[in-house]
C-alpha positions as CSV (number, residue, x, y, z in Angstrom):
1,M,19.2,6.6,-13.6
2,R,17.4,5.3,-10.5
3,P,19.5,3.6,-7.7
4,K,19.1,-0.2,-8.0
5,T,19.7,-3.0,-5.4
6,R,19.5,-6.7,-5.8
7,P,18.3,-8.4,-2.6
8,P,19.2,-12.1,-2.0
9,L,17.1,-14.6,-3.9
10,V,14.2,-16.0,-2.0
11,H,14.3,-19.7,-1.6
12,R,11.0,-21.6,-1.7
13,S,10.3,-23.3,1.6
14,K,9.2,-26.9,2.1
15,P,5.5,-27.5,3.1
16,H,4.7,-26.6,6.6
17,S,3.7,-29.1,9.3
18,P,0.1,-28.7,10.8
19,A,1.7,-27.3,14.0
20,T,3.6,-24.7,12.1
21,N,0.6,-23.8,10.0
22,E,-1.3,-23.2,13.3
23,L,1.5,-20.9,14.6
24,R,1.5,-19.0,11.4
25,Q,-2.3,-18.5,11.6
26,H,-2.0,-17.3,15.2
27,I,0.7,-14.8,14.1
28,A,-1.3,-13.6,11.1
29,T,-4.4,-13.1,13.2
30,D,-2.7,-11.1,15.9
31,A,-0.8,-9.2,13.3
32,A,-4.0,-8.3,11.6
33,R,-5.4,-7.1,14.8
34,I,-2.2,-5.0,15.5
35,M,-2.6,-3.3,12.1
36,A,-6.3,-2.6,12.5
37,E,-6.2,-1.3,16.1
38,E,-2.7,0.1,16.6
39,G,-2.0,1.9,13.3
40,V,0.8,-0.3,12.2
41,R,1.1,-0.1,8.4
42,D,4.1,-2.3,7.8
43,F,3.4,-6.0,7.5
44,Q,6.8,-7.1,8.8
45,T,6.6,-4.9,11.8
46,A,3.1,-6.2,12.7
47,K,4.2,-9.8,12.3
48,R,7.3,-9.4,14.5
49,K,5.1,-7.6,17.1
50,A,2.6,-10.5,17.0
51,A,5.3,-13.1,17.3
52,A,6.9,-11.3,20.3
53,R,3.5,-11.1,22.1
54,L,2.8,-14.8,21.5
55,G,6.3,-15.6,22.9
56,L,7.5,-17.0,19.6
57,P,10.8,-16.3,17.8
58,E,10.4,-13.2,15.5
59,T,12.2,-14.9,12.6
60,K,10.5,-18.2,12.6
61,H,7.0,-19.4,11.5
62,L,6.2,-15.9,10.2
63,P,3.2,-15.9,7.7
64,G,3.3,-14.2,4.3
65,N,2.0,-10.8,3.9
66,D,-0.8,-12.3,1.9
67,E,-1.8,-14.4,4.9
68,V,-1.8,-11.3,7.1
69,D,-3.8,-9.4,4.6
70,S,-6.5,-12.0,4.4
71,A,-6.7,-12.0,8.2
72,L,-6.8,-8.2,8.2
73,Q,-9.7,-8.3,5.7
74,E,-11.6,-10.8,7.8
75,Y,-10.9,-8.8,11.0
76,L,-12.1,-5.5,9.5
77,R,-15.2,-7.2,8.2
78,L,-16.2,-8.6,11.5
79,F,-15.3,-5.7,13.8
80,H,-15.3,-2.6,11.7
81,G,-17.8,-3.5,9.0
82,R,-19.9,-0.3,8.9
83,R,-17.0,2.0,9.6
84,L,-14.9,0.2,7.0
85,T,-17.4,1.0,4.3
86,Q,-17.5,4.7,5.2
87,S,-13.6,4.8,5.5
88,V,-13.1,3.3,2.1
89,R,-15.6,5.7,0.5
90,R,-14.0,8.7,2.2
91,L,-10.5,7.8,1.1
92,R,-11.7,7.2,-2.4
93,E,-13.5,10.5,-2.5
94,I,-10.4,12.4,-1.3
95,A,-8.3,10.4,-3.8
96,S,-10.6,11.2,-6.7
97,E,-10.3,15.0,-5.9
98,A,-6.5,14.7,-5.7
99,M,-6.5,12.9,-9.0
100,R,-8.6,15.6,-10.7
101,F,-6.2,18.2,-9.4
102,L,-3.2,16.2,-10.7
103,T,-4.9,15.0,-13.9
104,Q,-2.1,16.3,-16.3
105,Y,0.3,13.8,-14.6
106,D,-1.8,10.7,-15.5
107,P,-2.6,9.8,-11.8
108,R,-3.2,6.1,-10.8
109,L,-4.6,5.1,-7.4
110,V,-2.8,2.2,-5.7
111,G,-2.8,0.6,-2.3
112,P,-5.3,0.3,0.5
113,A,-7.6,3.0,-0.9
114,L,-8.0,1.0,-4.0
115,S,-8.1,-2.5,-2.5
116,G,-10.5,-1.5,0.2
117,T,-8.4,-2.9,3.1
118,V,-8.4,0.3,5.0
119,T,-7.4,0.9,8.6
120,S,-7.2,4.1,10.6
121,A,-3.5,4.5,9.6
122,S,-4.1,3.9,5.9
123,E,-2.8,6.6,3.5
124,I,-3.8,7.5,-0.1
125,E,-1.0,6.4,-2.6
126,I,-1.0,7.7,-6.1
127,H,1.5,7.1,-8.8
128,L,2.2,9.9,-11.2
129,I,4.0,10.3,-14.5
130,A,6.2,13.4,-15.1
131,D,9.2,14.3,-17.2
132,T,11.0,15.4,-14.1
133,P,10.1,14.8,-10.4
134,E,10.6,18.6,-9.8
135,E,7.5,19.3,-11.9
136,I,5.3,17.9,-9.1
137,G,7.0,20.0,-6.4
138,F,6.6,23.1,-8.5
139,W,2.9,22.3,-9.1
140,L,2.3,21.9,-5.3
141,Q,4.2,25.1,-4.6
142,E,2.2,27.0,-7.3
143,H,-0.9,25.9,-5.5
144,H,0.4,26.7,-2.0
145,I,0.2,23.2,-0.8
146,P,2.9,22.3,1.9
147,Y,4.6,19.1,1.2
148,E,7.5,16.8,2.3
149,Q,9.8,15.4,-0.3
150,T,10.8,11.8,0.3
151,N,11.5,8.5,-1.5
152,R,9.5,5.3,-2.2
153,R,11.3,2.0,-2.7
154,L,9.4,-0.4,-4.9
155,R,10.0,-4.0,-6.0
156,F,9.8,-5.3,-9.6
157,G,10.2,-8.7,-11.2
158,G,13.5,-10.5,-11.1
159,D,14.0,-9.4,-7.4
160,R,14.8,-5.9,-8.6
161,Q,14.3,-2.9,-6.3
162,E,14.3,0.7,-7.3
163,T,13.9,4.0,-5.4
164,F,11.6,6.7,-6.7
165,P,11.1,10.3,-5.7
166,A,7.8,10.9,-3.8
167,Y,5.9,13.9,-2.3
168,R,3.7,13.8,0.8
169,F,1.0,16.2,1.8
170,T,-2.2,16.2,3.7
171,A,-5.9,16.7,2.5
172,D,-8.7,16.7,4.8
173,N,-6.5,15.3,7.5
174,V,-5.5,12.3,5.3
175,P,-1.9,11.8,4.2
176,I,-1.4,11.4,0.5
177,E,1.9,10.1,-1.1
178,L,2.6,10.9,-4.7
179,C,5.2,8.6,-6.3
180,V,6.7,9.9,-9.4
181,F,7.7,7.8,-12.5
182,D,9.0,9.0,-15.8
183,R,7.2,7.7,-19.0
184,R,9.6,4.8,-19.5
185,E,9.4,3.6,-15.9
186,A,5.6,3.9,-15.8
187,R,5.3,1.0,-18.4
188,E,6.0,-1.6,-15.7
189,S,3.9,-1.9,-12.7
190,P,5.7,-2.5,-9.4
191,L,5.0,-5.6,-7.4
192,S,2.4,-5.5,-4.6
193,P,3.8,-6.0,-1.0
194,V,0.8,-8.1,-0.3
195,D,1.1,-10.9,-2.9
196,G,4.1,-10.1,-5.0
197,K,2.1,-9.7,-8.2
198,P,1.9,-6.5,-10.3
199,M,0.2,-3.7,-8.4
200,K,-3.4,-3.0,-9.4
201,R,-3.6,0.7,-10.5
202,A,-6.8,2.6,-11.2
203,N,-7.2,5.8,-13.2
204,L,-9.6,8.5,-12.3
205,R,-12.6,7.1,-14.3
206,E,-12.1,3.7,-12.6
207,V,-12.0,5.3,-9.2
208,E,-15.2,7.2,-10.0
209,N,-16.8,4.0,-11.1
210,L,-15.9,2.4,-7.7
211,L,-17.6,5.4,-6.0
212,N,-20.6,5.0,-8.2
213,G,-21.1,1.4,-7.1
214,A,-19.2,-0.5,-9.8
215,A,-17.4,-3.8,-9.0
216,E,-14.3,-3.8,-6.8
217,P,-11.0,-3.8,-8.7
């Protein structure tokens, strides 16, 4: 049984004043730049850094992750348009190869490589299904792939959080993280850290469709 924690309930805030909205936008814009240019992957870290650089309290007027993600998409489009297209394609090509290698574990691509909001620090994130997490370690060992065993904490509905075993390795200089679910756990999609909605997850066929020019997920 996975360790479970229950964070405090999130209280809905009152509508923000125009001045507060402007501050939130400034923080979101600078946080997006920090993520794009400085290799920061964590939204909260980027927001706190942005607030500090703007001389603002690190706990007030912070925008939501979705606001930072929107600002990041716009920043990448404006300043990294051509390189962004190439980077997204490269990550998806590497992801598709990894998914073919792991096909017996029903791989699903999630995260930036799927959404297309890719920076130089973006990793490939894949969800797998196995009877036991050790199966994945044995499979990597069998194919002489060095890996690091770690954990991934994910959120679910009802403010529930669970910790899952994960394996990290590198392919073509790109970090890949494999998060392992059992068959029961895989029925429920974790919540996205961006908008709090169920994560979009793509199987190999869907990833190949994206590479062949099909519509974005």
